[in-house]
C-alpha positions in Angstrom: 82.1 -76.0 -40.0 80.2 -74.4 -42.8 81.1 -75.5 -46.3 82.1 -72.8 -48.7 80.1 -73.4 -51.8 76.7 -72.9 -53.1 73.6 -70.8 -53.3 70.2 -69.6 -52.5 68.3 -67.7 -55.0 71.1 -67.2 -57.4 72.4 -63.8 -58.2 74.5 -62.5 -61.0 76.8 -59.5 -60.5 74.2 -57.4 -62.2 71.3 -58.3 -59.8 69.1 -60.9 -58.4 67.1 -63.1 -60.7 63.5 -61.8 -60.9 61.9 -65.0 -59.7 63.2 -67.5 -57.1 64.3 -70.9 -58.3 62.5 -74.0 -57.4 64.5 -76.5 -55.2 64.9 -78.9 -58.1 66.4 -76.1 -60.2 68.8 -75.1 -57.5 69.8 -78.8 -57.0 70.4 -79.1 -60.8 72.6 -75.9 -60.7 74.6 -77.4 -57.8 75.2 -80.5 -59.9 76.4 -78.4 -62.8 78.6 -76.4 -60.4 80.2 -79.6 -59.1 81.0 -80.7 -62.7 82.5 -77.3 -63.4 84.7 -77.4 -60.2 85.8 -80.9 -61.1 87.0 -79.6 -64.5 88.7 -76.6 -62.9 90.8 -78.8 -60.7 91.8 -81.3 -63.4 89.2 -83.9 -62.6 90.4 -84.4 -59.0 88.4 -82.0 -56.7 87.4 -82.7 -53.1 84.9 -79.8 -53.3 83.2 -81.4 -56.2 83.3 -84.9 -54.6 81.6 -83.6 -51.4 79.1 -81.5 -53.3 77.9 -84.4 -55.3 77.7 -86.6 -52.2 75.5 -83.9 -50.6 73.1 -84.4 -53.4 73.3 -88.2 -53.8 74.7 -89.6 -50.5 71.5 -89.7 -48.5 73.3 -88.3 -45.4 75.8 -91.1 -45.2 79.3 -90.4 -44.0 81.7 -89.7 -46.9 85.3 -90.9 -46.6 88.0 -89.5 -48.9 91.7 -90.0 -49.6 94.0 -88.1 -47.2 95.9 -86.6 -50.1 93.4 -83.7 -50.1 94.3 -82.6 -46.6 97.4 -84.3 -45.3 100.0 -82.0 -46.8 98.2 -78.7 -46.4 100.5 -76.1 -44.7 97.8 -75.6 -42.0 97.7 -79.3 -41.2 101.5 -79.6 -41.2 101.7 -76.5 -38.9 99.1 -77.9 -36.5 100.7 -81.3 -36.2 104.2 -79.9 -35.7 103.6 -76.8 -33.6 100.5 -77.8 -31.6 99.8 -81.5 -31.5 103.4 -82.6 -31.1 104.0 -80.0 -28.3 100.8 -81.0 -26.4 101.8 -84.7 -26.6 105.3 -83.7 -25.2 103.6 -81.6 -22.4 105.3 -78.5 -23.8 102.0 -76.8 -24.6 98.6 -76.6 -22.9 95.7 -78.5 -24.2 92.6 -76.7 -25.6 91.2 -77.1 -22.0 94.2 -75.1 -20.7 95.7 -78.1 -18.9 99.1 -79.8 -19.3 98.5 -83.3 -20.6 100.7 -85.5 -22.7 103.6 -87.7 -21.7 105.0 -85.9 -18.6 102.0 -86.4 -16.3 101.9 -90.0 -17.4 105.6 -90.5 -16.5 105.0 -88.8 -13.1 101.9 -90.9 -12.6 99.5 -88.0 -12.1 97.7 -89.4 -15.1 97.4 -93.1 -14.6 98.7 -95.0 -17.7 100.9 -97.9 -18.5 103.8 -97.5 -21.0 104.0 -97.3 -23.9 101.5 -94.5 -23.6 98.5 -94.2 -25.9 97.2 -90.6 -26.3 94.4 -89.0 -28.3 94.0 -85.4 -29.4 91.5 -83.4 -31.5 92.1 -79.9 -32.8 90.5 -77.5 -35.2 92.2 -76.3 -38.3 91.1 -73.4 -40.5 92.3 -73.1 -44.1 90.4 -70.0 -45.2 92.5 -67.2 -43.6 95.8 -68.5 -45.0 94.6 -68.9 -48.5 92.9 -65.5 -48.5 96.0 -63.8 -47.0 98.3 -65.3 -49.7 95.9 -64.1 -52.4 95.8 -60.6 -50.9 99.6 -60.4 -50.9 99.8 -61.6 -54.5 101.4 -64.9 -53.5 100.9 -68.1 -55.4 98.0 -70.2 -54.0 98.2 -73.9 -54.6 95.1 -75.3 -56.4 94.7 -77.9 -53.6 94.5 -75.1 -51.0 91.7 -73.4 -53.0 89.9 -76.8 -53.5 90.0 -77.5 -49.7 88.8 -74.0 -49.0 85.8 -74.6 -51.2 85.2 -78.1 -49.7 85.8 -77.7 -46.0 87.1 -74.3 -44.9 87.7 -75.6 -41.5 87.8 -79.1 -40.0 89.0 -81.2 -37.0 92.3 -83.1 -37.0 92.2 -86.2 -34.9 95.5 -87.8 -33.8 96.2 -91.0 -32.0 99.7 -91.7 -30.9 101.7 -94.3 -28.9 104.9 -93.1 -27.3 107.7 -95.0 -25.5 110.0 -93.4 -23.0 113.5 -94.2 -21.7 115.3 -92.6 -18.8 118.2 -90.4 -20.0 119.3 -88.8 -16.7 118.0 -87.2 -13.5 114.4 -86.2 -14.3 115.1 -86.5 -18.1 113.5 -88.9 -20.5 113.8 -89.6 -24.2 110.4 -89.8 -25.8 109.9 -91.7 -29.0 106.7 -91.7 -31.1 106.2 -95.4 -32.0 103.0 -94.7 -33.9 101.2 -91.5 -35.0 97.9 -91.8 -36.9 95.8 -88.9 -38.0 92.7 -88.1 -39.9 90.3 -85.2 -40.5 86.6 -84.9 -39.9 84.0 -82.3 -40.6 80.3 -81.7 -40.8 78.7 -80.5 -44.1 75.9 -78.2 -43.1 75.1 -74.7 -44.6 75.4 -71.3 -43.0 72.4 -69.3 -44.3 74.3 -66.0 -43.7 77.1 -66.8 -46.1 77.7 -66.6 -49.9 80.5 -66.9 -52.3 81.4 -65.9 -55.9 82.3 -68.7 -58.3 82.8 -69.2 -62.0 79.4 -69.7 -63.5 79.0 -73.2 -64.8 76.2 -71.9 -67.1 78.3 -69.1 -68.7 77.7 -69.1 -72.4 75.1 -71.9 -72.2 72.1 -71.9 -74.6 70.2 -74.4 -72.4 66.7 -73.4 -71.3 67.6 -74.0 -67.7 70.8 -72.0 -67.7 71.2 -69.4 -65.0 72.7 -65.9 -65.8 74.4 -67.4 -68.9 75.8 -64.0 -69.8 77.8 -63.7 -66.6 81.2 -65.4 -66.2 81.0 -65.2 -62.4 78.0 -65.7 -60.2 77.2 -65.1 -56.5 75.8 -68.2 -54.9 74.1 -68.0 -51.6 74.0 -70.7 -49.0 70.6 -70.1 -47.5 68.6 -71.9 -50.2 70.6 -75.0 -49.9 68.4 -75.6 -46.9 65.4 -75.5 -49.2 67.0 -78.2 -51.3 67.4 -80.3 -48.3 63.9 -79.7 -47.1 62.7 -80.8 -50.5 64.5 -84.1 -50.0 66.9 -83.4 -52.8 70.1 -83.4 -50.6 71.2 -84.2 -47.1 73.8 -82.9 -44.6 76.5 -85.5 -43.7 79.8 -86.1 -42.0 82.9 -86.2 -44.1 86.3 -87.6 -43.0 89.6 -88.5 -44.5 91.0 -92.0 -44.4 93.6 -92.4 -41.6 97.2 -91.7 -42.5 100.5 -92.7 -40.8 102.4 -89.6 -40.0 106.0 -89.8 -41.2 107.2 -86.2 -41.0 110.2 -86.2 -38.6 109.5 -82.6 -37.6 106.3 -84.1 -36.2 107.2 -87.6 -35.0 111.0 -87.2 -34.3 112.3 -88.2 -30.8 112.5 -85.6 -28.1 113.8 -85.1 -24.5 111.5 -84.1 -21.7 112.1 -83.0 -18.2 109.9 -84.6 -15.5 
């Protein structure tokens, strides 16, 4: 997925700067932007964490605490309404096939109980946040932070389920273990841009950009120039694994075989 922050040549609401910035100047702006975002979110921002890692991490995988993504409405909804149902064979997989526990009980998928299963699915956070804002609804800071940081990502779930016969063709299914994490790539889409609070607003520093403008439009395409100059590198980011405890996700169920 494309990350949501950052620039190219940087543009204020009143027009493009007259001369393009050098990659080192763009990289320095990103660093100031990361510090500004960190401050906006009370010193605990995933967007800022990943942006700094893009500058300093040399392309290494970045792992972060699951608190940033685990409780998002979109993640809760995906685990409850998609992943759970696929594991229970009540919803088709992304490949349009019925997988999950029922074919394993029937033996059409060869497996030994308790059954270990793996699933990956994509989650988008942008549309939900934007829709709430458009309706005048309250948007949680964590949602905005993740929109800036990830926009979309993959949720990976590994479960172990046990089954017990309940009646003719009926089985009780119990999730003995459910572990999830998120993963994403941090590249740049050169066709995208975003408006952010200008970290240089009101600054008197010689290198400040559009210091008279409170907001600034930052374009993604010149992030590639920063990377080509060796001042940043794309990377994989992923959350630490968490144990799922939400009973609407991991509660027992009855299936018909």
